[in-house]
Steps between C-alpha positions, in 0.01 A plus 500: 500500500708796385832319555363202303400727210842666508679168483272386216563823306876461535496139371193494265440865382264392219277294730507777767392756246225283371372428849518871583306582179231237589479587877525877472419601142470870611878516562584396147213717355637807684854441374412425138226626274406167336578127504752502225805649679475295817467185285815586310661575834411146627656348185820707458581700814308345786712630791506855368121494437436365852725769657319763289158388622605475862676841499222670302236413768672742743374803306713480180869485435729773629868546516690188594206271424621504135832367622323183635319458169829527315663250732215259463529538116868430518427186702249390242760550219761310692258215549426490121887504436569227753233280341637559164857410598394190695295372203788564269742295714258213562584179304251400238363843409568635154779756494669342798866604534702183550829546682 
């Protein structure tokens, strides 16, 4: 079951975080004070939020754990940038660059 969750988290981080929040709400409650920040994390930085919740369950974040959070945040930003460039190059969308 753990390998299936890891595969799902890598491919669908929003869905994995939502399932983790529903199945184990205590993990998310321990990592965040309320519901607002995890909801923003699901919308804007899902992989970084998922990594934060998973790493926080081991007793908080220490040392190199922050490196994993930064790496996940960079992956989220790259994902946003790749989506923006693909949308910009697709025919039929406004603002499409015609070559």
